[in-house]
C-alpha positions in Angstrom: 4.6 9.4 -21.0 8.0 8.8 -22.3 11.1 8.6 -20.1 12.6 12.0 -21.0 9.2 13.7 -20.1 8.9 11.7 -17.0 12.5 12.8 -16.0 11.8 16.6 -16.9 8.7 16.4 -14.8 10.4 14.6 -11.9 13.1 17.2 -12.1 10.7 20.0 -11.9 9.0 18.3 -8.9 12.2 17.9 -7.2 12.9 21.7 -7.8 9.4 22.6 -6.4 10.1 20.4 -3.4 13.4 21.8 -2.8 12.3 25.4 -3.1 9.2 25.0 -0.9 10.1 22.4 1.7 11.7 22.4 5.0 14.9 20.3 4.8 14.7 18.0 7.8 18.0 16.3 7.7 21.2 15.8 5.6 23.5 13.0 6.8 26.5 12.3 4.9 28.6 8.9 4.9 31.4 7.6 2.7 29.0 5.9 0.5 25.6 7.9 0.7 24.2 11.3 1.3 20.9 10.9 3.1 18.2 13.6 2.7 14.9 14.0 4.3 12.1 16.5 3.1 8.8 17.6 4.6 6.6 19.8 2.6 2.7 20.9 2.3 0.6 20.0 -0.9 -2.9 20.7 -1.2 -3.3 20.9 2.5 -1.7 17.6 3.5 1.8 17.1 4.7 4.2 15.0 2.8 7.6 13.6 3.7 10.3 11.8 1.8 13.6 10.5 2.5 16.2 9.0 0.1 19.9 8.3 0.0 21.9 9.5 -2.9 25.2 7.9 -3.7 27.9 10.3 -2.5 29.7 10.2 -6.0 26.4 11.1 -8.0 25.6 13.8 -5.3 29.2 15.3 -5.6 29.1 15.1 -9.4 25.8 17.1 -9.8 26.5 19.4 -6.8 29.8 20.6 -8.5 28.2 21.0 -12.0 28.1 24.4 -13.3 24.9 26.2 -12.6 22.6 27.4 -15.5 22.3 31.3 -15.9 18.5 30.7 -17.0 15.8 29.4 -14.5 14.1 27.9 -17.4 16.9 25.8 -19.0 17.7 22.8 -17.1 18.4 20.5 -20.2 22.1 20.0 -19.0 20.6 18.1 -16.1 17.8 16.3 -17.9 19.9 15.0 -20.5 22.9 13.6 -18.4 22.4 10.0 -18.3 24.7 9.4 -15.2 21.6 10.1 -12.8 19.1 7.8 -14.8 19.1 4.8 -12.6 18.7 6.9 -9.4 15.9 9.1 -10.9 14.0 6.1 -12.0 14.0 4.8 -8.3 12.9 8.1 -7.1 10.1 8.4 -9.8 8.7 5.0 -8.7 8.6 6.2 -5.1 6.8 9.5 -5.9 4.4 7.7 -8.3 3.7 5.2 -5.5 3.2 7.9 -3.0 0.9 9.8 -5.3 -1.1 6.5 -6.1 -1.4 5.7 -2.4 -2.9 9.4 -1.8 -5.3 8.9 -4.7 -3.8 10.8 -7.5 -3.1 9.8 -10.9 -0.4 10.8 -13.3 -2.1 14.1 -14.0 -3.6 15.2 -10.9 -1.8 17.5 -8.5 
């Protein structure tokens, strides 16, 4: 799977998580925004906590929202979040592997 396909998949997963989760906490400091999420998937409860650099969080938070719920290319092609998303992808992949999933299961 190439990087942009993986990035698109992860953004899609994040959107699903955001729209189907219970947000547990949000903590803001001068350097980071910490987010914790909990959700259910295939009968199991999952949780994930991560810190986003405040500057990156504000950058994307203040981006214009797309009119179409199907066109997220503006977010996928923006290289400024690539490093953060690579780290998040690795964490989600590790969580999946530890739960016995491969890259196509779900």
